[in-house]
N, C-alpha and C positions, 0 to 999 in steps of 0.2 A: 109848675111841676119841676122838680129838681132833676138833674141829669141822671143820678142813680135810679130814681123812680121811673124815668122815661125808658132807660135801658131795661129795667125789670119788666115794665109793661110791654115793651116791644118784643122781648124774648118769649112772652106767652103766645105770640103769634107763630112760633116755630112750627108746630104741627100743621097749621093751616097753610103756611107758606110752602111746606113740603108738598101738600096737595096741589097748590097752585103751580109749583115747579113741575110736578108730574103731569098735570093737565096740559100746560102750555108746551112742554117738551114733546108730549105724545102727539099733540095736534100738529106740530111742526114735523115730527118724525114720520107721521102717516103720509104726509105729502110726498115724501120720497118714494114710498111704496105705491101710492096711487098713480104717481107719474110713471113708474115702471110698468104697472099692470094695465092701467087704463088711459095713459097719456093725459091724465088730469091732475093738476090744473094745466099742465103742458107736457109735451113729449120731451123726455130727457135722454132717451136712448140714442146711441149713435145712429144717425140716419133717420131719426124720428120714429114714430110708432111705439109699439109696446114690446116688452121682453117675452120671449117664449117661456111658458110656465115651467117647463122642465130644464131650464137653463139656470146658471148661477144667479144672474140678475132676476130671473123670474121667481126663484125660491126666496131671494132677498126681498123682492117686492111683496110676496105673500107674508113673510115674517114682519116686514115693516108696516104693512097695511093692517093686518089682523092682530099682530102683537101690539101695534100702536093703539088700536081700538080697545084692546083689553086694558092697556095702561091708561088710556084716556078716561075710562069709567072706573078704573081701579079694581079690576077683577083678576084674581090670581096674580097679583102684582109682583110678589117676590120671585117666583120661578120664571115668569115671563120676562121681567126686567133682567134677570141673570142671563137668560138665553139671548136676549137682544144685545146685552153688553158684549157677549161673545161674538155675536154676528158682526157687531161694529168693529171689534178687534180684528176679526178675519178680513172684513171689508178694507180696513186700513192697510193691513200688511199685504194683502193680495192685490188690491186695486190702486193704492195710493203710494205707499212707500217705495215701490220700484221706480217711481218717477222722480225721485229726489228726496233729500233729507228733510227739507223744510215743509211742514204741513200747509202753510199758506200758499206755497208754490205748487205742491203736488195735489192741491184741492182736498186734502184729507182732514182738515180741521173740523168739519161737522162730524165725521166719523169718530174722531178722538173725543170730542165733547159729548156726543151721545153715548159712547162707550162708558165714560166715567159717570155721567148722569145716571145711566141705567144701573151701573154697578152700585152707586150710592143708594138708589131707590130699592135695589134688591136687598140691601142691608137694612135700610130705614123703614121700609114698608110704604104703603100708599098714602098714609095720612088720614085725617078724619073725614075728608070729603071724598069717599070712595065706596064702592060696593063691598069691598073687603071689610071696611069698618062697620057697615050695616050687617054683614054676616058674622061679625065678631072675630075676624081674623087679624 
């Protein structure tokens, strides 16, 4: 197979790889929420335990757990991804940026990556492997 044919064939996978990106990112994203709400797979709150539901971390945990679940299955993907992109921008500027400029030092790099992944998904949609695709959205 020649290089141009290989590139053309590989590019046909773009929609499916969008679905893979959404599924993998949502699975990873949900773990931040479940850690805040249920201390699963581990407690990440200062002092251990879980976040109070009506606190900023508690609300973030709800958004991350249940928004992540919606994105995992690809349901209402565009609006949910847009809301979660905003949540991650807020998380970065309130929780990480005050601790220094460099994201790797202020531990904000996951928030930045998730922000831009969800922003992209909000524009691109869920891809073919989703409930949205089954619903014709």
